[in-house]
C-alpha positions in Angstrom: 10.9 132.9 152.2 13.5 133.8 150.5 15.4 131.2 148.5 16.4 127.4 149.5 20.2 127.8 151.2 21.3 124.1 152.4 19.3 120.4 151.7 20.9 117.8 153.8 20.3 113.8 154.9 19.8 112.6 158.1 18.3 109.8 160.4 17.7 112.1 163.6 17.3 115.0 161.4 17.2 117.4 165.2 20.3 116.5 166.0 21.4 117.8 162.4 20.5 121.2 162.8 22.1 121.7 166.1 25.0 121.0 165.5 25.6 121.0 161.3 29.4 122.9 160.0 27.7 124.5 157.9 25.3 126.5 160.6 27.3 129.7 160.5 27.2 129.6 157.3 24.1 129.3 156.8 23.0 132.7 158.9 25.1 135.0 156.8 22.5 134.4 154.2 19.1 135.5 156.0 18.8 139.2 156.4 17.9 141.1 159.3 14.9 140.8 160.7 13.6 137.5 158.6 14.1 134.4 160.4 16.4 131.0 159.1 13.2 127.8 158.3 13.3 124.6 158.6 11.5 122.0 156.6 11.9 118.4 156.8 10.6 115.1 155.6 10.2 110.9 156.2 11.9 109.4 153.6 12.5 105.4 153.8 14.7 104.0 151.4 16.6 106.2 148.9 17.7 109.1 151.2 21.3 109.6 149.6 19.0 109.6 146.0 17.0 112.1 147.0 19.0 114.2 148.2 21.2 114.1 144.8 18.3 114.6 143.3 16.4 117.5 145.0 20.4 119.5 145.2 20.9 118.8 141.8 17.7 120.1 140.9 17.8 123.4 143.1 21.2 123.9 143.4 21.0 125.1 146.7 24.3 128.1 146.9 25.5 126.3 150.8 24.6 123.0 149.1 28.6 121.4 147.2 27.9 117.6 145.7 25.6 117.0 144.1 25.7 120.4 142.9 26.7 119.6 139.6 26.5 115.6 139.2 24.0 112.9 140.4 25.2 109.3 139.8 22.4 107.8 139.8 19.3 106.5 138.2 16.7 108.6 136.1 15.2 109.9 138.9 11.4 111.6 139.4 10.3 113.0 143.0 6.8 113.3 143.8 5.9 115.6 146.9 2.4 116.0 148.7 1.8 119.3 150.6 3.0 122.3 151.8 6.4 122.5 149.3 7.8 126.5 150.1 10.3 126.8 147.7 10.8 123.1 147.0 9.8 122.2 143.5 6.2 119.3 143.7 7.3 117.2 140.9 10.4 117.0 138.5 12.7 114.7 137.3 16.2 114.1 136.5 19.0 111.9 134.4 22.4 110.7 135.0 24.7 113.2 135.0 28.6 112.0 135.8 31.7 114.5 136.5 34.6 113.4 134.7 37.5 115.2 136.9 
């Protein structure tokens, strides 16, 4: 894998990937001969907060929301298993937009 291009959350990941409005945009970042890969994990609570933490920390190219702001309390993420380009352990702190 070369880079993270998008992080998102969904109750139905399969349906979300198949119908996502940015699907065509994602494919622009795939080099010829390479593949667009998906990774998912089960999260039972605070899906939006966890998604925001991953976006704020990793800053994927196709995400906009949460890339420069983190409107939640301090959050520590701890992942297990093979995580590829995703950091296994990190903490993000509140960062608000004053626009």
